[in-house]
N, CA, C and O of each residue as an XYZ file, in Angstrom:
340
protein
N      79.722     84.549     84.257
C      80.380     85.473     85.156
C      81.886     85.184     85.265
O      82.675     86.128     85.224
N      82.314     83.930     85.401
C      83.758     83.686     85.505
C      84.540     84.126     84.269
O      85.693     84.543     84.384
N      83.929     84.039     83.098
C      84.634     84.442     81.885
C      84.804     85.954     81.793
O      85.701     86.434     81.100
N      83.969     86.695     82.472
C      84.072     88.149     82.420
C      84.936     88.720     83.549
O      85.064     89.939     83.663
N      85.521     87.872     84.373
C      86.350     88.345     85.487
C      87.516     89.218     85.028
O      87.766     90.246     85.657
N      88.252     88.863     83.954
C      89.322     89.767     83.515
C      88.800     91.149     83.112
O      89.469     92.154     83.352
N      87.630     91.207     82.511
C      87.047     92.497     82.152
C      86.677     93.319     83.370
O      86.895     94.531     83.394
N      86.116     92.666     84.388
C      85.797     93.365     85.633
C      87.062     93.877     86.310
O      87.102     95.007     86.796
N      88.090     93.043     86.337
C      89.358     93.464     86.936
C      89.928     94.669     86.201
O      90.387     95.623     86.828
N      89.901     94.626     84.880
C      90.408     95.741     84.088
C      89.625     97.019     84.370
O      90.220     98.085     84.527
N      88.306     96.925     84.434
C      87.479     98.105     84.709
C      87.768     98.680     86.092
O      87.857     99.898     86.251
N      87.912     97.828     87.073
C      88.185     98.297     88.433
C      89.540     98.974     88.514
O      89.668    100.052     89.093
N      90.555     98.342     87.933
C      91.910     98.894     88.023
C      92.032    100.189     87.224
O      92.661    101.139     87.691
N      91.450    100.245     86.040
C      91.518    101.476     85.257
C      90.751    102.612     85.936
O      91.180    103.764     85.870
N      89.645    102.313     86.573
C      88.917    103.339     87.326
C      89.745    103.836     88.500
O      89.779    105.034     88.779
N      90.412    102.918     89.187
C      91.261    103.297     90.309
C      92.437    104.144     89.838
O      92.765    105.155     90.459
N      93.076    103.732     88.733
C      94.221    104.482     88.215
C      93.801    105.881     87.767
O      94.552    106.839     87.949
N      92.630    106.003     87.195
C      92.134    107.319     86.785
C      91.846    108.193     87.999
O      92.122    109.392     87.987
N      91.302    107.601     89.027
C      90.935    108.343     90.232
C      92.157    108.823     91.009
O      92.071    109.806     91.745
N      93.288    108.147     90.857
C      94.503    108.566     91.562
C      94.868    110.019     91.266
O      95.245    110.766     92.168
N      94.755    110.408     90.022
C      95.134    111.761     89.651
C      93.985    112.742     89.630
O      94.166    113.894     89.236
N      92.814    112.313     90.044
C      91.636    113.191     90.031
C      91.867    114.364     90.979
O      92.380    114.201     92.086
N      91.486    115.517     90.528
C      91.758    116.710     91.321
C      90.496    117.518     91.579
O      90.158    117.794     92.730
N      89.808    117.892     90.528
C      88.681    118.824     90.650
C      87.538    118.299     91.483
O      87.040    118.998     92.365
N      87.110    117.069     91.216
C      85.981    116.503     91.947
C      86.332    116.329     93.419
O      85.519    116.618     94.296
N      87.534    115.862     93.681
C      87.958    115.663     95.070
C      87.997    116.983     95.813
O      87.583    117.065     96.970
N      88.489    118.006     95.158
C      88.566    119.318     95.802
C      87.175    119.897     96.044
O      86.937    120.526     97.075
N      86.256    119.692     95.101
C      84.898    120.217     95.273
C      84.132    119.455     96.340
O      83.450    120.063     97.164
N      84.235    118.133     96.337
C      83.445    117.327     97.270
C      84.082    117.283     98.652
O      83.420    117.530     99.660
N      85.368    116.967     98.691
C      86.027    116.785     99.979
C      86.694    118.023    100.518
O      86.922    118.131    101.723
N      87.007    118.947     99.658
C      87.705    120.140    100.104
C      89.172    119.860    100.357
O      89.692    118.822     99.950
N      89.821    120.763    101.011
C      91.238    120.624    101.340
C      91.412    120.877    102.832
O      91.998    121.879    103.241
N      90.904    119.970    103.622
C      90.986    120.096    105.069
C      92.300    119.473    105.525
O      92.474    118.262    105.397
N      93.231    120.270    106.055
C      94.530    119.731    106.456
C      94.382    118.609    107.490
O      93.676    118.753    108.488
N      95.054    117.503    107.230
C      95.019    116.365    108.136
C      93.865    115.419    107.923
O      93.851    114.327    108.491
N      92.881    115.817    107.107
C      91.708    114.960    106.899
C      91.532    114.557    105.448
O      91.373    113.373    105.153
N      91.559    115.515    104.539
C      91.308    115.207    103.138
C      92.527    115.514    102.278
O      92.388    115.991    101.152
N      93.688    115.252    102.787
C      94.926    115.531    102.057
C      95.199    114.400    101.076
O      95.458    113.267    101.481
N      95.141    114.707     99.797
C      95.422    113.734     98.751
C      96.658    114.161     97.983
O      97.046    115.329     98.015
N      97.271    113.217     97.297
C      98.521    113.529     96.608
C      98.307    114.539     95.486
O      99.167    115.388     95.251
N      97.176    114.460     94.792
C      96.934    115.423     93.712
C      96.778    116.840     94.260
O      97.241    117.797     93.638
N      96.141    116.982     95.400
C      95.996    118.299     96.021
C      97.330    118.774     96.582
O      97.632    119.967     96.542
N      98.132    117.845     97.105
C      99.457    118.209     97.603
C     100.348    118.710     96.464
O     101.106    119.664     96.641
N     100.259    118.071     95.303
C     101.026    118.528     94.135
C     100.594    119.943     93.767
O     101.434    120.807     93.512
N      99.298    120.176     93.739
C      98.777    121.506     93.417
C      99.272    122.540     94.427
O      99.684    123.635     94.042
N      99.234    122.202     95.703
C      99.701    123.145     96.729
C     101.189    123.458     96.566
O     101.604    124.605     96.731
N     101.982    122.450     96.246
C     103.425    122.679     96.052
C     103.691    123.557     94.829
O     104.575    124.413     94.861
N     102.939    123.352     93.767
C     103.115    124.182     92.566
C     102.695    125.619     92.865
O     103.365    126.562     92.444
N     101.595    125.789     93.585
C     101.135    127.136     93.931
C     102.140    127.879     94.809
O     102.269    129.100     94.711
N     102.847    127.150     95.658
C     103.841    127.794     96.515
C     105.229    127.796     95.878
O     106.224    128.121     96.527
N     105.278    127.428     94.594
C     106.512    127.409     93.798
C     107.578    126.479     94.359
O     108.772    126.730     94.193
N     107.160    125.420     95.013
C     108.067    124.387     95.503
C     108.058    123.258     94.466
O     107.477    122.195     94.687
N     108.713    123.513     93.340
C     108.640    122.601     92.214
C     109.353    121.270     92.476
O     108.949    120.243     91.931
N     110.386    121.273     93.287
C     111.097    120.028     93.575
C     110.185    119.032     94.296
O     110.173    117.846     93.967
N     109.434    119.511     95.267
C     108.507    118.635     95.988
C     107.363    118.193     95.077
O     106.919    117.048     95.151
N     106.887    119.091     94.224
C     105.816    118.736     93.283
C     106.304    117.680     92.301
O     105.561    116.753     91.978
N     107.536    117.802     91.822
C     108.090    116.808     90.912
C     108.253    115.464     91.599
O     107.971    114.426     91.000
N     108.698    115.466     92.836
C     108.876    114.208     93.570
C     107.531    113.509     93.788
O     107.419    112.296     93.608
N     106.531    114.271     94.169
C     105.205    113.673     94.363
C     104.618    113.179     93.043
O     103.981    112.126     92.994
N     104.836    113.942     91.978
C     104.333    113.530     90.669
C     105.006    112.250     90.210
O     104.350    111.368     89.655
N     106.294    112.139     90.433
C     107.019    110.922     90.066
C     106.538    109.734     90.888
O     106.425    108.624     90.367
N     106.257    109.957     92.155
C     105.711    108.896     93.002
C     104.344    108.452     92.501
O     104.066    107.255     92.425
N     103.497    109.403     92.161
C     102.171    109.090     91.639
C     102.260    108.355     90.310
O     101.510    107.408     90.073
N     103.165    108.781     89.448
C     103.354    108.123     88.163
C     103.854    106.694     88.341
O     103.369    105.779     87.676
N     104.820    106.498     89.233
C     105.335    105.156     89.497
C     104.279    104.232     90.068
O     104.205    103.062     89.693
N     103.466    104.747     90.969
C     102.407    103.932     91.565
C     101.360    103.549     90.528
O     100.942    102.393     90.462
N     100.936    104.516     89.715
C      99.940    104.231     88.686
C     100.496    103.245     87.657
O      99.786    102.340     87.219
N     101.747    103.414     87.276
C     102.364    102.501     86.317
C     102.459    101.089     86.881
O     102.200    100.120     86.167
N     102.825    100.962     88.148
C     102.928     99.623     88.745
C     101.556     98.964     88.871
O     101.441     97.750     88.702
N     100.521     99.739     89.163
C      99.165     99.187     89.218
C      98.734     98.686     87.844
O      98.178     97.593     87.727
N      98.987     99.476     86.806
C      98.621     99.063     85.454
C      99.433     97.851     84.998
O      98.901     96.958     84.339
N     100.703     97.819     85.345
C     101.544     96.673     85.004
C     101.041     95.405     85.688
O     101.018     94.335     85.079
N     100.642     95.523     86.943
C     100.082     94.373     87.659
C      98.788     93.906     87.016
O      98.529     92.705     86.948
N      97.971     94.846     86.543
C      96.725     94.474     85.886
C      96.993     93.712     84.604
O      96.362     92.686     84.349
N      97.924     94.202     83.790
C      98.253     93.507     82.550
C      98.814     92.119     82.838
O      98.496     91.159     82.136
N      99.640     92.015     83.861
C     100.209     90.719     84.225
C      99.118     89.747     84.662
O      99.113     88.587     84.250
N      98.194     90.219     85.496
C      97.102     89.353     85.941
C      96.201     88.936     84.786
O      95.772     87.784     84.722
N      95.913     89.856     83.879
C      95.078     89.511     82.730
C      95.755     88.483     81.835
O      95.100     87.555     81.363
N      97.035     88.627     81.597
C      97.755     87.639     80.783
C      97.761     86.283     81.459
O      97.591     85.251     80.810
N      97.956     86.292     82.754
C      97.977     85.027     83.507
C      96.603     84.369     83.479
O      96.488     83.153     83.321
N      95.562     85.185     83.636
C      94.190     84.676     83.622
C      93.863     84.067     82.257
O      93.315     82.968     82.172
N      94.202     84.785     81.209
C      93.854     84.321     79.874
C      94.691     83.108     79.457
O      94.227     82.288     78.665
N      95.887     82.985     79.967
C      96.741     81.861     79.619
C      96.277     80.581     80.306
O      96.379     79.503     79.720
N      95.771     80.674     81.535
C      95.397     79.484     82.309
C      93.942     79.068     82.109
O      93.561     77.977     82.532
N      93.132     79.892     81.484
C      91.721     79.534     81.303
C      91.503     78.776     80.063
O      90.371     78.398     79.761
């Protein structure tokens, strides 16, 4: 089990990063209830639908930066794990 920890970490982080941009399933299951189920992917969709492209671009850039930093942290942790084991 300890030797597979980097693999588990990678699976968890990649699943989380994929879920960040998920749109269809979240909209079908949770809906778009203002104040309750507001997610960034749905907010981007709402801004595009209302032709507020500047806000959609800002949210998309925020989502991209967050996902990139999560993936970068995962790679850093995996390298550190593999170097010290």
